[in-house]
MARTORPA-872025 format. One record per atom (N, C-alpha, C): x, y negated, z negated; residue in one letter. Coordinates in steps of 0.001 Angstrom, whole numbers, plus 500000, padded with zeros to 6 digits. Layout:
<pts>
PT     px     py     pz r
PT      X      Y      Z a
...
</pts>
This chain:
<pts>
PT     px     py     pz r
PT 500748 501123 500259 m
PT 499999 499938 500215 m
PT 500762 498826 499936 m
PT 501906 498702 499159 k
PT 502867 497776 498941 k
PT 503628 497471 500427 k
PT 504075 498666 501203 y
PT 504572 498310 502624 y
PT 503574 497451 503381 y
PT 502319 497850 503103 k
PT 501402 497571 504778 k
PT 501405 495901 504144 k
PT 501284 495433 503131 a
PT 501052 494230 502746 a
PT 502347 493576 503267 a
PT 503545 493963 502811 i
PT 504767 493591 503273 i
PT 505086 493416 505405 i
PT 504497 494584 505291 i
PT 504583 494693 507067 i
PT 503737 493694 507559 i
PT 502773 493509 506885 s
PT 501568 492530 507493 s
PT 502522 490936 507476 s
PT 502825 491049 506437 l
PT 502969 489475 506344 l
PT 504236 489382 507311 l
PT 505267 490333 507095 v
PT 506333 490106 508427 v
PT 505979 490258 509618 v
PT 504945 490458 509744 v
PT 504356 489971 511697 v
PT 503463 488797 511536 v
PT 503112 488584 511036 i
PT 502528 487110 510790 i
PT 503223 486026 510433 i
PT 504643 485937 510342 f
PT 505655 485405 509990 f
PT 506245 485286 511019 f
PT 506807 486343 511992 l
PT 507401 486476 512700 l
PT 506431 485768 514365 l
PT 504955 486128 514354 l
PT 503726 485793 515702 l
PT 503682 484323 515383 l
PT 503946 483844 514036 s
PT 503812 482566 513943 s
PT 504854 481358 514116 s
PT 506010 482347 513741 a
PT 507512 481433 514518 a
PT 507343 481432 515948 a
PT 506657 482206 516223 c
PT 507143 482469 518017 c
PT 506392 481452 518546 c
PT 504918 480752 518010 t
PT 504246 480249 518413 t
PT 504846 478977 518531 t
PT 505307 478162 517452 g
PT 506107 477161 517752 g
PT 507445 476661 517891 g
PT 507790 477455 519456 n
PT 509193 477090 519389 n
PT 509137 476043 520374 n
PT 510145 475046 520060 p
PT 510948 473520 520259 p
PT 511691 473997 521737 p
PT 511923 475061 521361 k
PT 512682 474841 523012 k
PT 512354 475185 524334 k
PT 511480 476044 523985 q
PT 510237 476150 525095 q
PT 509591 474922 525797 q
PT 510185 475053 527302 a
PT 509867 473923 528043 a
PT 508000 474107 528249 a
PT 507846 472319 528566 s
PT 506343 472615 528758 s
PT 505985 471686 529784 s
PT 505046 472571 530630 y
PT 505274 472330 531556 y
PT 503975 471119 532293 y
PT 503106 471366 531173 s
PT 501859 470975 531422 s
PT 501657 469303 531286 s
PT 501184 468787 532198 v
PT 500510 467335 532261 v
PT 499218 467378 532647 v
PT 498298 466285 531986 d
PT 497102 466083 532125 d
PT 496656 465804 533527 d
PT 495561 465301 534115 h
PT 495212 465004 535436 h
PT 495270 463900 535440 h
PT 494890 462723 534936 y
PT 494847 461702 535069 y
PT 496335 461054 535048 y
PT 497783 461603 534312 d
PT 498969 461604 534646 d
PT 499419 461856 535963 d
PT 499008 463107 536565 l
PT 499028 463835 537828 l
PT 498639 462728 538993 l
PT 497637 462029 538929 a
PT 496708 461212 539623 a
PT 497819 460150 539609 a
PT 498088 459449 539084 r
PT 499046 458579 538875 r
PT 500863 458712 539296 r
PT 500677 459689 539075 s
PT 502087 460164 539196 s
PT 502263 460246 540738 s
PT 500991 460706 541475 a
PT 500581 461099 543155 a
PT 501018 459696 543577 a
PT 500433 458697 542813 v
PT 499863 457264 543610 v
PT 501689 456691 543788 v
PT 502498 456809 542584 y
PT 503752 456378 542352 y
PT 505032 456881 543475 y
PT 504545 458244 543791 t
PT 505560 458589 544415 t
PT 505478 458759 545882 t
PT 504356 458847 546094 q
PT 503799 458550 547648 q
PT 504068 457363 548262 q
PT 503905 456634 547195 r
PT 504183 454823 547275 r
PT 505572 454758 547703 r
PT 506465 455702 546391 e
PT 508039 455294 546587 e
PT 508875 456043 547715 e
PT 508069 457097 548055 l
PT 508875 457790 549067 l
PT 508580 457202 550658 l
PT 507434 456916 550757 i
PT 507009 456023 552166 i
PT 507655 454394 551760 i
PT 508582 453680 551016 n
PT 508705 452529 550690 n
PT 510365 452968 551009 n
PT 511175 454224 550490 t
PT 512256 454716 550550 t
PT 512707 454917 552182 t
PT 511406 455913 552563 q
PT 511843 456126 554381 q
PT 511828 454924 555380 q
PT 510904 453909 554806 l
PT 510610 452492 555837 l
PT 512338 451805 555505 l
PT 512671 451737 554178 a
PT 513988 451277 554184 a
PT 515468 452047 554693 a
PT 515167 453025 554571 q
PT 516082 454006 555374 q
PT 515993 453439 557116 q
PT 515223 453936 557556 s
PT 514692 453330 558646 s
PT 514899 452003 559337 s
PT 514731 451155 558686 a
PT 515013 449455 558736 a
PT 516831 449478 558833 a
PT 517366 449970 558071 n
PT 518612 449766 557628 n
PT 519529 450920 558952 n
PT 518914 451623 559703 g
PT 519812 452859 560247 g
PT 520326 453402 559362 g
PT 520288 453758 558374 a
PT 520965 454719 557256 a
PT 521112 456086 557604 a
PT 521937 456387 557039 s
PT 522249 458246 557641 s
PT 521114 459071 556414 s
PT 521153 460242 557286 e
PT 519529 461641 556622 e
PT 520380 461310 554667 e
PT 521621 461297 554788 q
PT 521695 462017 553407 q
PT 520805 461322 552389 q
PT 520009 461952 551356 r
PT 519427 461749 550181 r
PT 519983 460931 549103 r
PT 519588 459841 548698 s
PT 520069 459496 547526 s
PT 519734 460465 546386 s
PT 519643 459972 545366 p
PT 519315 460458 544126 p
PT 518248 459990 543597 p
PT 517963 459601 543698 r
PT 516317 458742 544036 r
PT 515621 459457 544403 r
PT 515763 459863 546003 q
PT 515460 460089 546807 q
PT 514833 461812 546286 q
PT 516230 462112 546361 t
PT 515285 463506 545850 t
PT 514811 463791 544248 t
PT 514558 462750 543701 m
PT 514038 463271 542391 m
PT 512133 463078 543057 m
PT 512542 461733 543883 l
PT 511037 461460 544455 l
PT 510138 462770 545287 l
PT 511568 463465 546142 l
PT 510370 464960 546713 l
PT 510515 465698 545661 l
PT 511271 466004 544630 l
PT 511174 467133 543930 l
PT 509565 467093 543219 l
PT 509133 465728 543040 s
PT 508248 465267 542168 s
PT 506897 465131 542940 s
PT 507327 464926 544355 y
PT 506236 465253 545195 y
PT 505966 466862 545736 y
PT 507170 467536 545549 c
PT 506832 469010 545931 c
PT 505867 469606 544457 c
PT 505979 469416 543203 d
PT 505524 469634 542261 d
PT 504173 469376 542030 d
PT 503901 468248 542883 l
PT 502542 467666 542782 l
PT 501771 468531 543718 l
PT 502561 469026 544636 i
PT 501659 469799 545730 i
PT 501239 470917 545079 i
PT 502618 471896 544515 d
PT 502294 472712 543413 d
PT 501232 473065 542412 d
PT 501009 471846 542164 r
PT 500270 471417 541376 r
PT 498654 471352 541952 r
PT 498409 471516 542931 r
PT 497285 471064 543816 r
PT 496731 470002 543521 r
PT 497500 468681 543016 t
PT 497430 467224 543280 t
PT 497034 466607 544453 t
PT 498382 466860 545425 i
PT 498419 466767 546496 i
PT 498651 467499 547478 i
PT 497451 467253 548819 y
PT 497498 468526 549719 y
PT 498467 468111 551122 y
PT 498998 469203 550957 a
PT 500059 468934 552382 a
PT 499660 470427 553061 a
PT 499212 470869 554456 s
PT 498954 471628 555141 s
PT 500503 472577 555084 s
PT 501573 472399 555591 n
PT 502763 472676 555186 n
PT 503987 472639 553859 n
PT 503913 473654 552965 l
PT 504937 473188 552412 l
PT 506555 472547 552814 l
PT 506593 471582 552587 p
PT 508139 471195 552824 p
PT 509044 472325 552269 p
PT 510142 472451 553409 g
PT 511474 473566 553272 g
PT 511758 472853 551727 g
PT 512266 471553 551662 y
PT 512724 471305 550252 y
PT 511967 472057 548813 y
PT 510916 471737 549071 c
PT 510425 472108 547997 c
PT 510609 473872 547336 c
PT 511452 474435 548350 a
PT 511926 475829 547471 a
PT 513113 475265 546586 a
PT 513630 474483 546587 q
PT 514808 474317 545767 q
PT 514060 473979 544020 q
PT 512591 474056 544213 q
PT 512210 473670 542929 q
PT 512576 475617 541549 q
PT 513278 474689 540795 d
PT 513174 475870 539385 d
PT 512764 475539 538288 d
PT 512429 476621 537098 m
PT 511734 476153 536067 m
PT 512380 474964 535296 m
PT 514133 474499 535467 q
PT 514662 473344 535519 q
PT 514221 471773 536074 q
PT 513874 471837 537275 t
PT 513691 471025 537856 t
PT 512176 470718 537636 t
PT 510934 471612 537245 r
PT 509739 471220 537083 r
PT 509617 470997 535802 r
PT 510507 470999 534443 h
PT 510692 470837 533442 h
PT 510975 468977 533519 h
PT 511911 468603 534382 c
PT 512555 467442 534823 c
PT 510552 466062 535491 c
PT 510370 467031 536305 t
PT 509194 466469 536903 t
PT 508231 466322 536409 t
PT 507931 467118 535295 s
PT 507236 467082 534626 s
PT 506985 466199 533316 s
PT 508652 465822 532845 a
PT 508530 464708 531763 a
PT 508355 462864 532822 a
PT 508748 463091 534061 f
PT 508224 462347 535058 f
PT 506918 462055 535228 f
PT 506275 463072 535348 h
PT 504617 462485 535720 h
PT 504315 462020 534557 h
PT 504680 462372 533320 r
PT 504036 461946 531650 r
PT 504354 460462 531751 r
PT 505765 460503 531633 c
PT 506302 459100 531522 c
PT 505657 458117 532138 c
PT 504966 458119 533463 l
PT 504297 457227 534087 l
PT 503102 457228 533966 l
PT 502402 457478 532976 k
PT 501196 457487 532219 k
PT 501721 455935 531458 k
PT 502876 455237 531333 s
PT 502685 454168 529915 s
PT 503338 452981 530753 s
PT 503139 452957 532089 c
PT 503808 451983 533352 c
PT 502767 451497 534111 c
PT 502542 450040 534492 e
PT 501945 449633 535364 e
PT 502487 449691 536812 e
PT 501479 450423 537279 l
PT 502265 450964 538502 l
PT 502125 449983 539624 l
PT 501601 448577 539797 r
PT 502165 447857 540457 r
PT 502984 446797 540013 r
PT 503884 447038 539354 s
PT 505020 446245 539355 s
PT 505872 447215 539097 s
PT 507488 446736 538754 s
PT 508795 447407 539010 s
PT 509282 448003 537378 s
PT 507704 448048 536691 d
PT 508064 448880 535332 d
PT 508455 449853 535673 d
PT 507684 451430 536323 c
PT 507836 452506 536085 c
PT 509253 452795 536665 c
PT 509745 452152 537591 v
PT 511113 452305 537787 v
PT 512009 453038 536376 v
PT 511914 452469 535292 r
PT 512494 452792 534164 r
PT 512272 454985 533440 r
PT 511662 455057 534720 c
PT 510962 456535 534415 c
PT 511988 457007 535191 c
PT 512309 456820 536303 e
PT 513094 457332 537106 e
PT 514489 457712 536717 e
PT 515294 457099 535901 q
PT 516526 457493 535458 q
PT 516571 458182 534549 q
PT 515966 458357 533916 p
PT 515846 459788 532817 p
PT 515241 461204 534134 p
PT 514838 461065 534678 a
PT 514524 462272 535845 a
PT 515549 462658 536692 a
PT 516261 461660 537542 i
PT 517307 462113 537664 i
PT 518518 462693 537327 i
PT 518735 461635 536167 d
PT 519660 462348 534938 d
PT 519401 464111 534538 d
PT 517919 464542 534447 c
PT 517402 465428 534013 c
PT 517871 466393 535238 c
PT 517302 466106 536567 i
PT 517587 466713 537872 i
PT 519048 466747 538208 i
PT 520077 465775 537461 n
PT 521653 466464 538137 n
PT 522330 467441 537307 n
PT 521526 466887 535797 l
PT 522005 467931 535131 l
PT 521595 469975 535223 l
PT 520561 469826 535890 s
PT 519854 471100 536547 s
PT 521085 471679 537748 s
PT 521536 470853 538553 e
PT 522349 471256 539575 e
PT 523367 472100 539256 e
PT 523861 471778 538504 h
PT 525249 472050 538123 h
PT 525629 473035 537041 h
</pts>
């Protein structure tokens, strides 16, 4: 009888310890944040493409473009943005880049989309993605 109580307590302790693991990455983002991120991501991708065309720049992607493209891929994967064909670049997504783009989506909820305020969300996402590539 004593052993059953001890075993039950140990099992309950282990199960409760596993549910609150802070090292577990969270990929959940609410619909409102995803919609805001979609607006920002698409607008900024268009702006970078237009600037690149106007400057006659090479096809080399900047870290900012890479981050925006990964955000775009994540939004497609979450079915926030519709794309009939998944861009080939989206194959580069892994769990770490999903973590980075999720944090980017959540950050955009606290900035004004019609200003340059959201740029502050970009650098942490770029740094996170760069860390995942090395």
